[in-house]
C-alpha positions in Angstrom: -29.3 156.0 110.8 -28.0 159.2 112.5 -24.4 159.5 113.9 -25.6 161.4 116.9 -24.5 159.6 120.0 -27.1 160.3 122.7 -26.3 157.3 125.1 -23.0 156.8 127.0 -22.2 153.6 128.8 -20.2 153.1 132.1 -19.4 150.1 134.2 -16.9 147.4 134.7 -13.8 149.5 134.7 -14.5 151.0 131.3 -16.5 154.1 130.1 -17.5 156.0 126.9 -16.8 159.3 128.8 -14.6 160.9 130.9 -14.7 163.9 133.4 -13.8 166.7 130.7 -17.2 165.9 129.1 -19.5 167.7 131.7 -21.3 169.8 129.2 -22.6 166.8 127.3 -22.8 164.5 130.1 -23.6 166.4 133.0 -21.2 166.6 136.1 -22.7 163.2 137.5 -22.3 161.3 134.3 -18.8 162.6 133.5 -17.8 161.7 137.0 -19.2 158.2 136.9 -17.3 157.6 133.6 -14.2 159.0 135.2 -14.4 156.9 138.3 -14.8 153.8 136.1 -11.7 155.1 134.2 -9.5 155.3 137.6 -10.6 151.8 138.9 -13.1 152.7 141.6 -16.2 150.4 142.1 -19.2 152.0 140.5 -22.2 150.0 139.5 -22.8 150.0 135.8 -25.3 152.1 133.8 -25.5 154.6 131.0 -26.0 158.6 130.7 -28.5 160.1 128.4 -26.7 163.3 127.3 -27.9 166.8 128.0 -28.2 167.2 124.1 -31.3 165.2 124.6 -32.8 167.5 127.2 -32.3 170.4 124.7 -33.9 168.5 122.0 -36.9 167.6 124.3 -37.8 171.1 125.1 -37.3 171.9 121.6 -39.9 169.3 120.1 -42.6 169.5 122.3 -41.5 167.1 125.0 -40.2 164.4 122.5 -37.1 162.3 122.1 -34.6 162.0 119.2 -36.0 158.9 117.0 -32.9 157.0 117.5 -32.9 157.4 121.2 -34.9 153.9 122.3 -32.5 151.8 120.2 -29.5 153.6 121.8 -30.8 152.9 125.3 -31.6 149.5 124.6 -28.3 148.7 123.6 -26.7 150.3 126.7 -29.3 148.4 128.9 -28.1 145.1 127.5 -24.4 146.2 128.0 -25.3 146.8 131.6 -27.1 143.5 132.0 -24.0 141.7 130.7 -21.6 143.3 132.9 -23.8 143.1 135.9 -24.7 139.3 135.2 -28.5 140.2 135.8 -31.6 141.2 133.7 -33.9 144.2 134.1 -37.2 142.9 134.6 -36.3 139.7 134.9 -38.5 137.6 137.5 -35.6 135.0 138.5 -32.4 137.1 138.3 -33.6 140.8 138.5 -31.6 143.8 137.7 -33.3 147.2 139.3 -32.2 150.9 138.4 -32.1 154.4 139.5 -32.7 157.4 137.6 -30.9 160.5 138.3 -30.3 163.7 137.1 -27.1 165.6 136.4 -26.4 169.0 135.0 -22.9 170.3 134.0 -23.2 172.4 137.4 -23.9 170.7 140.5 -27.8 171.5 141.4 -28.2 169.5 144.7 -31.7 168.4 145.3 -33.1 170.8 142.7 -34.3 167.9 140.2 -35.6 164.5 140.6 -34.6 161.2 141.2 -36.3 157.5 141.5 -34.9 154.5 142.7 -35.8 150.9 142.7 -37.1 150.8 139.0 -37.9 147.8 137.7 -40.0 146.4 140.5 -43.6 144.6 140.1 -45.3 141.8 142.2 -43.2 139.2 140.4 -39.9 140.9 140.7 -40.5 141.5 144.4 -40.9 138.0 145.3 -37.8 137.0 143.2 -35.8 139.7 145.1 -37.1 138.5 148.4 -35.9 135.0 147.4 -32.7 136.1 146.0 -31.9 138.3 148.9 -33.4 136.0 151.6 -34.8 139.4 152.9 -38.5 139.7 152.4 -38.9 142.9 154.6 -36.1 144.6 152.1 -37.8 143.5 148.8 -41.2 145.1 150.1 -39.9 148.2 151.6 -38.0 148.9 148.3 -41.2 148.0 146.3 -43.0 150.8 148.6 -40.2 153.2 148.0 -40.5 153.0 144.1 -44.3 153.5 144.2 -44.0 156.3 146.5 -41.4 158.3 144.4 -43.0 157.3 141.1 -46.3 158.7 142.2 -44.4 162.1 143.8 -42.0 162.4 140.9 -43.5 160.9 137.5 -47.0 161.2 138.5 -46.8 164.6 140.1 -48.6 163.6 143.5 -45.8 165.4 145.7 -47.4 168.5 147.5 -46.1 171.9 146.0 -47.8 174.1 148.6 -48.0 174.0 152.5 -51.7 173.3 152.3 -51.6 170.3 149.8 -52.0 166.9 151.0 -49.2 164.4 151.0 -51.2 161.4 150.3 -48.1 158.9 150.9 -46.6 160.2 154.0 -50.1 160.5 155.5 -50.6 156.8 154.8 -47.0 155.9 156.2 -47.2 157.9 159.4 -50.9 156.6 160.1 -49.4 152.9 159.7 -46.3 153.7 161.8 -48.5 155.2 164.5 -50.8 152.2 164.3 -47.7 149.8 164.8 -46.1 152.1 167.5 -42.7 152.3 165.7 -40.7 155.2 164.6 -39.5 154.3 161.2 -40.5 152.1 158.3 -37.4 149.5 158.9 -39.5 148.4 162.1 -42.8 147.6 160.2 -43.7 144.1 159.6 -43.8 142.6 155.9 -47.6 142.3 156.1 -47.6 145.9 157.3 -45.6 147.1 154.2 -47.7 144.9 152.0 -50.8 146.8 153.0 -48.9 150.1 152.4 -47.9 148.9 149.2 -51.7 148.2 148.3 -52.7 151.8 149.7 -50.1 153.5 147.7 -51.7 151.9 144.7 -55.1 153.0 145.5 -53.8 156.5 145.8 -52.1 156.6 142.3 -55.4 155.0 140.8 -57.4 157.6 142.4 -55.4 160.7 142.0 -53.9 160.2 138.7 -56.6 157.9 137.0 -54.3 155.0 135.9 -52.7 152.2 137.6 -49.1 151.9 138.8 -47.5 150.6 135.9 -46.0 146.7 136.2 -44.0 147.2 133.1 -40.4 148.0 134.0 -39.8 149.6 130.7 -42.9 151.7 131.1 -41.5 152.7 134.6 -37.9 153.5 133.2 -39.2 155.9 130.6 -41.6 157.4 132.7 -38.7 158.3 135.1 -36.4 159.4 132.2 -39.3 161.9 131.3 -39.8 163.1 134.5 -36.3 163.7 135.3 -36.0 165.6 131.9 -39.1 167.4 132.9 -37.6 168.4 136.3 -35.0 170.7 134.5 -37.8 173.2 134.3 -39.4 173.0 137.9 -40.0 175.7 139.9 -37.0 175.1 142.4 -34.5 174.6 139.4 -35.4 177.9 137.7 -35.1 179.5 140.8 -31.6 177.9 141.7 -30.4 178.5 138.3 -31.4 182.1 138.5 -29.4 182.4 142.0 -26.3 180.9 140.6 -26.2 182.2 137.0 -26.5 178.7 135.2 -27.9 179.2 131.9 -31.6 177.8 131.3 -30.5 176.4 127.9 -27.9 173.9 129.2 -30.2 171.2 130.1 -29.6 168.1 132.4 -28.5 164.7 131.5 -30.1 161.6 132.7 -28.0 158.7 134.6 -29.5 155.5 134.7 -27.7 153.2 137.0 -27.7 150.0 138.7 -29.2 149.7 142.1 -27.1 148.6 144.9 -28.6 148.3 148.3 -27.7 149.9 151.6 -31.1 148.8 153.1 -30.5 144.7 153.0 -29.5 144.6 156.6 -27.2 145.5 159.4 -24.1 144.8 157.1 -25.3 147.4 154.8 -25.2 151.3 155.0 -25.7 154.2 152.8 -24.2 157.6 153.3 -22.9 160.9 151.8 -19.1 161.9 152.5 -16.8 164.7 152.1 -13.0 164.3 151.8 -12.8 167.6 154.1 -15.3 169.1 156.4 -17.0 172.0 154.1 -18.4 173.9 157.0 -14.9 175.0 158.5 -12.2 173.3 156.0 -10.8 171.1 158.6 -9.0 168.1 156.7 -10.2 164.3 157.3 -12.9 162.2 155.5 -16.2 163.2 157.2 -20.0 162.4 156.5 -23.3 160.8 157.4 -24.5 157.6 157.0 -27.3 155.4 157.9 -27.2 151.5 158.5 -29.7 149.6 156.6 -31.0 152.4 154.6 -31.6 153.9 151.2 -29.8 157.0 150.1 -32.7 159.2 150.2 -33.2 158.6 154.1 -29.9 160.3 154.7 -30.3 163.6 152.9 -34.4 163.6 153.7 -33.5 164.1 157.3 -36.4 161.4 158.7 -33.8 159.5 160.4 -31.1 161.2 162.3 -27.6 159.7 160.7 -24.3 158.9 162.5 -21.1 160.4 161.6 -18.9 158.6 159.5 -15.7 160.1 161.1 -17.0 159.2 164.8 -18.5 155.7 164.3 -18.2 153.8 161.3 -14.5 153.1 161.9 -16.1 150.8 164.7 -19.2 149.6 163.3 -17.9 148.6 159.7 -14.1 149.1 160.1 -13.5 147.6 156.6 -16.2 149.7 154.8 -14.4 152.6 156.6 -11.0 151.7 155.2 -12.4 151.6 151.6 -14.1 155.0 151.9 -10.7 156.4 153.6 -8.8 155.3 150.6 -11.2 156.1 148.0 -11.7 159.9 149.1 -7.7 160.2 149.3 -7.7 158.9 145.6 -10.3 161.1 144.6 -8.9 164.2 146.1 -5.3 163.4 144.7 -7.1 162.9 141.3 -9.4 165.8 141.3 -7.0 167.9 143.3 -10.3 169.3 145.0 -12.3 168.1 148.0 -15.0 165.7 146.9 -18.5 165.3 148.0 -19.5 161.8 147.3 -22.7 159.4 147.4 -21.9 155.7 148.7 -23.6 152.4 149.3 -22.2 149.6 151.5 -23.7 146.6 150.3 -22.4 143.3 152.5 -19.5 145.1 153.6 -18.4 146.2 150.1 -18.4 150.0 149.3 -19.9 151.3 145.9 -19.6 154.7 144.4 -22.7 156.3 143.3 -21.2 160.1 142.8 -18.4 162.4 143.3 -18.4 166.1 142.6 -16.5 169.0 143.8 -17.9 170.0 147.1 -20.2 172.9 147.9 -18.6 174.6 150.7 -19.1 177.8 152.7 -16.6 180.8 152.3 -14.7 179.9 155.6 -13.9 176.4 154.1 -13.2 177.5 150.6 -10.5 179.7 151.5 -8.9 176.9 154.3 -9.2 174.2 151.8 -7.8 176.2 148.8 -4.6 177.5 151.1 -4.2 174.1 152.5 -4.0 172.5 149.4 -1.4 175.0 148.1 0.5 174.2 151.1 0.2 170.5 150.7 1.6 170.7 147.4 -1.5 169.4 145.6 -2.2 172.7 143.5 -0.5 175.8 142.7 -1.5 179.4 144.0 -3.0 180.4 140.9 -4.9 177.3 140.8 -6.0 178.3 144.5 -7.7 181.2 143.2 -9.8 179.8 140.2 -13.6 181.1 140.6 -15.1 177.8 140.9 -12.8 177.0 144.0 -13.7 180.5 145.9 -16.4 182.5 144.3 -15.2 185.9 145.2 -18.3 186.6 147.1 -17.6 184.0 149.4 -14.9 186.3 150.9 -17.9 188.2 152.3 -18.6 185.3 155.1 -14.9 185.9 156.5 -15.8 189.5 157.2 -19.3 189.2 158.6 -20.0 189.5 162.4 -20.2 186.8 164.8 -22.1 186.7 168.2 -20.6 188.9 170.5 -19.0 187.0 173.1 -20.1 188.9 176.0 -24.0 189.1 174.9 -23.7 185.2 174.1 -22.4 184.7 177.6 -25.4 186.8 178.9 -27.8 184.7 176.9 -26.1 181.5 178.4 -26.4 182.8 182.1 -30.2 183.8 181.5 -30.8 180.3 180.4 -31.7 181.3 176.9 -29.8 178.5 175.6 -32.4 175.9 174.2 -30.6 173.3 172.4 -27.6 172.3 170.1 -27.8 170.8 166.9 -25.0 170.4 164.1 -23.1 173.3 162.9 -23.7 173.1 159.4 -23.1 176.9 158.3 -21.0 179.1 160.2 -21.7 182.7 161.2 -24.0 184.4 163.5 -28.0 184.7 162.4 -30.7 186.3 164.5 -34.2 186.7 163.4 -37.8 186.2 163.6 -39.0 182.8 163.5 -40.7 181.7 160.3 -41.9 178.1 159.5 -42.8 178.0 155.7 -40.7 178.9 152.9 -43.7 180.9 151.3 -44.3 182.7 154.4 -40.7 183.9 154.5 -40.6 185.2 150.7 -44.0 186.8 151.4 -42.6 188.8 154.5 -39.3 189.7 152.6 -41.1 190.8 149.7 -43.2 193.0 152.0 -39.8 194.3 153.8 -36.5 193.5 152.3 -35.0 194.6 155.7 -37.1 191.9 157.9 -34.6 189.5 159.4 -36.0 185.9 159.4 -34.6 182.6 160.6 -36.4 179.7 158.6 -37.2 176.9 161.2 -38.5 173.5 159.6 -38.4 170.0 160.7 -36.2 169.3 157.5 -35.9 171.4 154.6 -36.4 170.2 150.8 -35.6 171.6 147.4 -39.5 173.4 147.5 -38.0 175.6 150.5 -35.3 177.2 148.3 -37.4 180.4 148.0 -37.5 180.9 151.9 -34.0 179.8 152.4 -32.8 182.6 150.0 -34.5 185.3 152.1 -33.7 184.1 155.4 -30.7 185.1 157.5 -30.3 181.6 159.1 -31.8 178.1 158.8 -32.7 175.9 161.8 -33.7 172.3 161.5 -34.9 169.6 163.7 -33.8 166.6 161.4 -31.0 166.0 159.1 -27.2 166.1 159.5 -24.4 167.8 158.0 -25.1 166.3 154.6 -28.7 167.4 154.7 -30.6 169.5 152.1 -30.4 172.2 154.8 -26.7 171.9 155.3 -25.8 171.5 151.5 -27.9 174.3 150.2 -26.9 176.5 153.3 -23.2 176.3 152.7 -23.4 177.0 149.1 -25.8 180.2 149.9 -23.2 181.1 152.8 -26.2 181.3 155.1 -25.9 180.3 159.0 -27.3 176.8 159.3 -28.0 174.6 162.3 -29.6 171.0 161.7 -30.4 168.1 163.3 -31.4 169.9 166.4 -33.5 166.9 167.8 -34.7 169.0 170.8 -36.8 170.9 168.8 -40.6 169.9 168.5 -42.1 171.9 165.8 -45.9 172.0 165.1 -46.7 173.7 161.9 -50.4 173.7 162.3 -49.8 175.9 165.7 -47.0 177.6 164.4 -45.1 177.0 167.5 -41.2 175.3 168.1 -41.4 173.9 171.8 -37.9 173.0 173.7 -38.9 171.7 177.0 -41.0 174.1 179.0 -40.3 176.7 176.5 -42.5 177.5 173.6 -41.8 180.0 170.9 -44.2 180.9 168.2 -44.0 182.3 164.6 -42.5 186.1 164.6 -40.5 185.3 167.8 -37.0 186.0 167.9 -34.3 183.3 167.9 -30.7 183.2 167.5 -28.5 180.3 166.0 -24.8 180.0 166.0 -23.3 178.3 163.0 -20.0 177.8 164.5 -21.3 176.0 167.7 -24.7 174.7 166.6 -26.2 176.5 169.6 -29.6 177.8 169.5 -30.8 180.9 171.6 -34.1 182.2 172.5 -34.3 186.0 171.6 -31.6 188.4 170.0 -28.0 188.3 170.6 -25.7 191.1 169.5 -23.0 190.3 166.9 -19.4 191.5 166.9 -16.7 191.6 164.0 -15.1 188.6 162.2 -11.6 187.4 163.1 -10.3 188.8 160.0 -11.7 192.3 160.6 -10.6 192.3 164.2 -6.8 191.7 162.7 -7.2 194.1 160.2 -8.5 196.8 162.5 -5.7 196.3 164.8 -7.7 194.5 167.7 -6.1 191.3 167.6 -2.7 190.1 166.6 -2.3 188.2 163.2 -0.6 185.0 164.9 -3.8 184.8 167.2 -6.1 183.9 164.2 -5.5 180.8 161.9 -8.2 182.0 159.8 -6.7 185.6 159.2 -3.4 183.8 158.4 -5.1 181.8 155.5 -6.9 184.9 154.3 -3.7 187.0 154.1 -1.8 184.2 152.0 -4.9 184.1 149.6 -5.0 188.1 149.1 -0.9 188.0 148.6 -1.5 185.6 145.8 -4.7 187.5 144.5 -2.7 190.7 144.4 0.5 189.2 142.9 -1.8 187.8 140.0 -4.5 190.8 139.0 -3.9 193.6 136.7 -7.0 195.7 138.0 -6.3 198.2 140.6 -8.8 198.5 143.4 -9.7 201.5 145.1 -12.5 202.2 147.6 -15.7 204.4 147.6 -14.8 206.3 150.9 -14.9 209.5 152.7 -12.7 210.6 155.4 -14.5 208.7 158.3 -14.0 205.3 156.6 -10.8 205.9 154.8 -8.6 204.1 157.3 -10.9 200.9 157.4 -10.5 200.9 153.4 -6.8 200.9 153.4 -6.5 198.1 156.0 -9.0 196.3 153.7 -6.3 196.7 150.8 -7.5 200.0 149.0 -4.9 201.2 146.4 -6.6 204.6 146.5 -9.9 206.3 146.6 -12.1 206.1 143.5 -14.8 208.1 144.9 -15.1 210.5 147.7 -19.0 212.1 147.6 -18.2 215.8 148.8 -21.9 216.3 149.3 -21.6 213.7 152.5 -19.5 216.4 154.2 -22.4 219.2 153.5 -24.9 217.3 155.4 -22.9 217.8 158.5 -23.0 221.7 158.0 -26.6 222.5 156.8 -26.6 225.8 158.2 -23.9 227.0 156.1 -25.1 225.5 152.8 -28.6 226.7 153.6 -27.0 230.2 153.8 -25.6 229.6 150.3 -28.8 228.2 149.1 -30.4 231.8 150.0 -27.9 233.8 148.8 -29.0 235.9 145.8 -25.7 237.4 144.7 -22.6 235.9 143.7 -20.6 237.8 146.3 -23.3 236.6 149.1 -22.9 233.0 148.1 -19.2 233.4 147.9 -19.2 234.7 151.6 -21.6 231.9 152.8 -19.4 229.2 150.9 -16.2 230.8 152.8 -17.6 229.5 155.9 -18.0 226.0 154.4 -14.2 226.1 153.2 -12.5 225.1 156.1 -14.6 222.0 156.8 -14.0 220.8 153.4 -10.4 221.7 153.4 -10.4 219.7 156.9 -12.0 216.7 155.8 -9.8 216.4 152.7 -6.7 216.8 155.0 -7.6 213.9 157.1 -8.6 211.9 153.7 -5.4 212.7 152.0 -3.4 212.0 155.0 -4.7 208.7 155.5 -4.3 207.6 151.9 -0.7 208.9 151.7 0.7 208.7 148.3 -2.3 206.6 147.0 -4.6 208.6 144.4 -7.7 210.3 145.5 -10.7 211.1 143.3 -12.9 213.8 144.7 -16.5 214.2 143.1 -17.3 217.9 143.3 -20.9 218.5 144.5 -23.3 216.1 142.6 -26.8 216.3 144.2 -29.4 219.0 143.5 -29.7 221.8 146.4 -33.5 220.5 147.4 -31.6 217.6 149.0 -30.4 220.3 151.4 -33.7 222.0 152.0 -36.8 220.9 150.7 -40.6 220.7 151.8 -39.7 217.3 153.2 -37.4 219.3 155.7 -40.0 221.8 156.3 -42.5 219.1 157.3 -40.2 217.4 159.7 -39.1 220.4 161.4 -41.9 222.8 161.7 -39.6 225.3 163.6 -37.1 225.4 160.6 -39.0 227.8 158.5 -38.9 230.7 161.1 -35.6 229.9 162.1 -34.3 230.4 158.6 -36.6 233.3 158.1 -34.8 235.0 161.1 -31.3 233.8 160.4 -31.3 235.0 156.7 -33.5 238.2 157.6 -36.3 237.2 155.1 -40.1 236.7 155.4 -41.4 233.1 156.2 -43.3 233.8 152.5 -39.6 234.1 150.8 -38.4 231.0 152.7 -41.4 229.1 151.2 -40.8 230.5 147.9 -37.0 229.6 147.8 -38.1 226.0 148.8 -40.7 226.0 146.1 -38.0 227.1 143.7 -35.7 224.5 144.7 -38.3 221.4 144.1 -37.9 219.5 141.0 -40.1 217.1 139.3 -37.4 214.8 138.2 -34.3 215.8 140.3 -32.1 212.8 138.9 -32.3 214.5 135.5 -32.5 218.1 136.9 -30.3 220.9 138.3 -27.3 219.1 139.7 -23.6 217.8 138.9 -22.0 219.9 136.8 -25.1 222.0 135.8 -25.2 223.2 139.5 -21.5 224.1 139.2 -22.0 225.9 135.7 -24.7 228.2 137.1 -22.9 228.7 140.5 -19.6 228.6 139.9 -18.5 229.3 143.4 -19.4 226.2 144.6 -16.8 224.6 142.2 -14.1 227.2 143.2 -14.7 226.7 146.7 -14.4 223.0 146.5 -11.3 223.0 144.2 -9.7 225.6 146.5 -10.7 223.3 149.6 -8.9 220.4 147.8 -5.7 221.9 146.7 -5.3 223.8 150.1 -5.5 220.8 151.8 -3.1 218.9 149.4 -0.5 221.8 149.7 -0.6 221.9 153.3 0.4 217.8 153.5 2.7 218.7 150.8 4.4 220.6 153.1 4.6 218.0 155.5 6.4 215.8 153.1 3.4 213.8 152.1 3.0 213.3 148.3 -0.9 213.6 147.7 -2.3 212.9 144.3 -5.7 214.7 144.1 -8.0 213.5 141.1 -10.9 216.2 140.7 -13.8 214.9 139.2 -16.6 216.7 137.2 -20.1 215.1 137.6 -22.7 214.5 135.3 -20.9 216.2 132.2 -22.6 214.9 128.8 -21.2 217.9 126.6 -17.6 218.6 126.2 -18.2 222.4 126.8 -19.9 221.4 130.0 -16.7 219.5 131.4 -14.4 222.5 129.7 -16.5 225.1 131.8 -15.8 223.4 135.0 -12.3 222.1 134.5 -11.4 225.8 133.8 -12.7 226.9 137.0 -11.1 224.2 138.7 -7.6 224.8 137.0 -7.9 228.2 137.6 -8.5 228.0 141.3 -5.8 225.4 141.3 -3.1 227.6 139.8 -4.0 230.5 142.4 -3.6 228.2 145.3 -0.5 226.6 144.2 1.1 230.3 143.7 -0.2 231.3 147.1 1.1 228.5 148.8 4.6 228.3 147.0 4.6 224.4 146.4 3.9 221.8 143.5 1.3 219.4 143.6 0.6 217.0 140.8 -3.2 216.9 140.4 -5.6 215.9 137.5 -9.2 217.0 136.4 -11.4 214.2 135.0 -15.0 213.6 134.7 -17.5 210.7 135.7 -19.1 209.2 132.8 -22.5 208.7 133.8 -24.9 209.7 131.1 -25.0 208.1 127.5 -24.0 211.2 125.6 -20.9 211.3 127.7 -20.1 207.3 126.7 -21.0 208.4 122.9 -18.8 211.5 122.6 -16.1 210.2 124.8 -13.3 210.9 122.2 -14.2 214.9 122.2 -14.7 215.0 126.4 -10.9 213.3 126.5 -9.3 216.1 124.7 -9.3 218.0 127.9 -10.2 215.3 130.7 -7.2 213.4 132.1 -9.6 210.6 133.5 -12.8 209.0 133.3 -14.6 207.1 135.9 -17.8 205.2 135.0 -20.6 206.3 137.4 -22.5 203.0 136.7 -25.5 203.9 139.1 -26.6 207.0 136.9 -25.5 205.3 133.6 -27.6 202.3 134.3 -30.6 204.7 135.3 -30.3 206.7 132.1 -29.4 204.2 129.6 -32.4 201.8 130.9 -34.6 204.8 131.6 -35.0 202.9 135.0 -35.2 204.4 138.3 -33.5 202.6 140.9 -35.3 204.2 143.6 -38.5 202.9 141.7 -37.9 199.7 140.2 -38.4 197.5 143.1 -42.0 197.4 142.1 -41.3 195.1 139.2 -37.7 194.0 139.2 -38.5 191.0 141.1 -41.3 190.0 138.7 -38.5 190.7 135.6 -36.1 188.4 137.4 -38.8 185.8 138.3 -39.8 185.8 134.8 -36.3 186.0 133.0 -37.0 189.3 131.5 -33.5 190.4 132.7 -30.8 188.1 133.5 -29.8 190.0 136.8 -30.6 192.9 138.6 -28.7 195.8 136.6 -28.2 197.9 139.4 -26.0 195.1 141.1 -24.3 193.5 138.2 -23.6 195.6 135.0 -25.9 194.9 132.1 -23.2 194.0 129.7 -25.3 194.2 126.5 -26.4 197.7 127.0 -24.7 199.7 129.7 -21.6 197.6 129.1 -21.8 198.4 125.3 -21.7 202.2 126.1 -18.7 201.7 128.5 -16.7 199.8 125.6 -17.8 202.8 123.4 -16.6 205.3 126.2 -13.1 203.5 126.7 -12.5 203.3 122.8 -13.4 206.8 122.4 -11.5 208.1 125.3 -8.4 206.3 124.5 -8.5 207.0 120.8 -7.9 210.8 121.8 -5.6 210.0 124.9 -3.9 206.8 124.9 -2.8 207.0 128.4 -6.3 208.1 129.6 -7.0 206.4 133.2 -10.4 204.9 133.5 -12.2 203.3 136.3 -15.4 202.4 137.7 -16.8 203.8 140.7 -20.5 202.9 140.7 -21.6 200.0 143.2 -20.9 197.6 140.5 -17.3 197.9 141.2 -17.5 195.4 144.0 -19.8 192.9 142.2 -17.5 189.9 140.8 -19.4 189.6 137.5 -18.7 193.4 137.3 -15.2 193.2 138.1 -14.6 190.4 135.4 -16.2 192.8 132.7 -14.1 195.6 133.7 -10.9 193.7 133.3 -12.1 192.4 129.8 -12.7 195.9 128.7 -9.6 197.2 129.5 -10.4 199.7 132.6 -7.4 200.5 135.1 -9.3 200.1 138.3 -12.3 199.3 139.9 -13.8 201.2 143.4 -16.3 200.2 145.4 -17.3 200.1 149.3 -14.8 199.3 151.7 -16.0 196.0 152.9 -16.3 194.8 149.1 -12.5 195.6 148.5 -11.2 192.1 149.2 -14.1 190.7 147.0 -13.1 192.9 144.3 -9.4 192.0 144.5 -9.9 188.3 144.2 -12.4 188.5 141.3 -9.6 190.8 139.8 -7.1 188.1 140.0 -9.5 185.3 139.0 -10.4 187.2 135.6 -6.6 188.0 135.0 -5.9 184.3 135.3 -8.5 183.2 132.7 -7.1 185.5 130.2 
């Protein structure tokens, strides 16, 4: 007999597991065990571990040989605890079978309820409960869920038939009622018969009467759902490894559909849309759990009506919520059933929340004394990317008021996901994905009667989600909150017709492709577009609003203070003169990348004169015209940044970006204009354009290669930088220029350009009669530079990883051309993440480590940072901390994200 323990019992105030065992028991199983341990009312059951899931897939979907005996032993213990027997015709015990991964994946895997029912047990359940309708409704639900989940009869595509729902809708229509709770017992019996006929016809086998056969079928279906499409998509979205597997939880059924003294619901210990305190949630009287999240009935709000309808149950729930929040020190998302006035807990987990709510809840928990600032900064409490939601636009108040006056307000639903979203209506997830794949800039609002896990792909690409049914705990609301999507749900005024592709509100009919706007703060839905305006946080940061006027900003500022106190990495901005001020206000501690070519694009006539020059002295004359423009830009940048370091990259792109066939084609007058301006023939203009053209410009005559051949360019830029610095030094501003040589792969390339820079700097300092502390370094952006970093560091005073080009050159993958296949690569797990968004740690990252170790082996105090776009990606920031970089640099709007991510990694050690 093996010593492997695959089944863990919980119930009756005792449990084999606890909350620390999530890798083995999954989040749901671990927390069911923990709730038993702290004395909360939990129906007895058992958890089959994630190790069985791994075994299942490694062994051709077979189970460990000892599993059956362990399940039987735990089942017997559950029967003893609950005082009933599974499958018994006189005193029956029914089970639910649910998934439970170590990381919550709401709705992505499968569930079956009421397991153990057959014709004999239904009769017993009718007699025992005194409620024949309840018994037959439960049987109907089991057959439908078993057919959908275990036998695979659930529609996968929008064109697939939904056998069970079609039968149910037909019977409801025939009876003239809106919900199955209003059907007669005879009508339910008829539906059960038709459901069984569907199963026989579509699957070729009878619905199983044997309770144990039902149970094992459900266990297999839940393990099988770990690899369904929506679960795989979800794991890719949130970086959950496919290898983790799911646990299976088999738990005694308690019933919220026994009558008007019973209910079922989903609750939150705080509002997870905006973070306001107080128990809240959705519930339904006389219903089972799936009714709440499916959106087929409009739920009631716990905080609004349960206290009056079921005061004792409300008090129990409120106390349970406080107990859980005190115990877990985190806002909880719970599932509960009220059976004859008694509350039973079916699940608790750390709640998904919007970025708005995440910040408020974390800061409030610190201010309430429940957690420390360091705990508030944890990655799982506030995923760093979620800060983006606080910086995103909201609807412009004036434009929204205009829409209201024009009577474009269509309806109001539940504000489930804050923010503002405007886009074209799309009704099906598959259509949304298709439109987005064709055009990544398309703005879409997914409009559904209700969403289900099958809609995940469409929800990912939509700007917002709008549903007619469902409450704040519906699938749409839950997933939208986690994704940071704007969401309005439960908008009952919407009449959605999928077949005709229309949504009707009163006299207004909108069709697919029409524009619609949704306000996730108010729940309002508007016809047409509404302009957006900056977030409250940005308004305060940019000086347009006083800090004391915004509670959201106050909490944001507290969080950022804690982050700055706990991080080691510095955070700089990729910025030029025009966005330097915003960068400083967002917390930039310097500039990590100033792209000087951006300045040239404003002075194309002068740069083209330089391009047409054939002699060094003529080039120098043309460049002299550019010098004051560059100096002015650098002066403004340095002045804005004060004593913060500013890294300026010398001219990087090839010259054809300033003059190419593309420019000539777009402007037919350009050729004659250039010929006249530079006193050359049109043929000479054409010849020069052809000379500049390159087959593979990314690897062509650019960066330091340009400066080596045309050293006048490097000298002019170095002079502009140093003259600007000297001018400000005379004004008492202690600037710190860091001059960066781009694309050097050989030490000799760097040395050549560093000599030009230093000779020019020496001349300027002598001319100006001041001292300015400056440094010369290089961008590590091709593999050879990383591999020979020890040599380059002999003269380079700093390194900055240009991970955009380093990724291109390491992977041999063009960021301009990879869109044609990267989607397929991600879909089929060829790569774990887009390498141009998150550093490829095992490839590009290995080169970065070599560069760090090599550079510091030569120069122990070598300052090293990163200035590629990866600098604002949290996972990449974590990696930069791990390999010992001094700073990351990113676009201004991502600075708060990088600050928080740097603190999170520092606290993890």
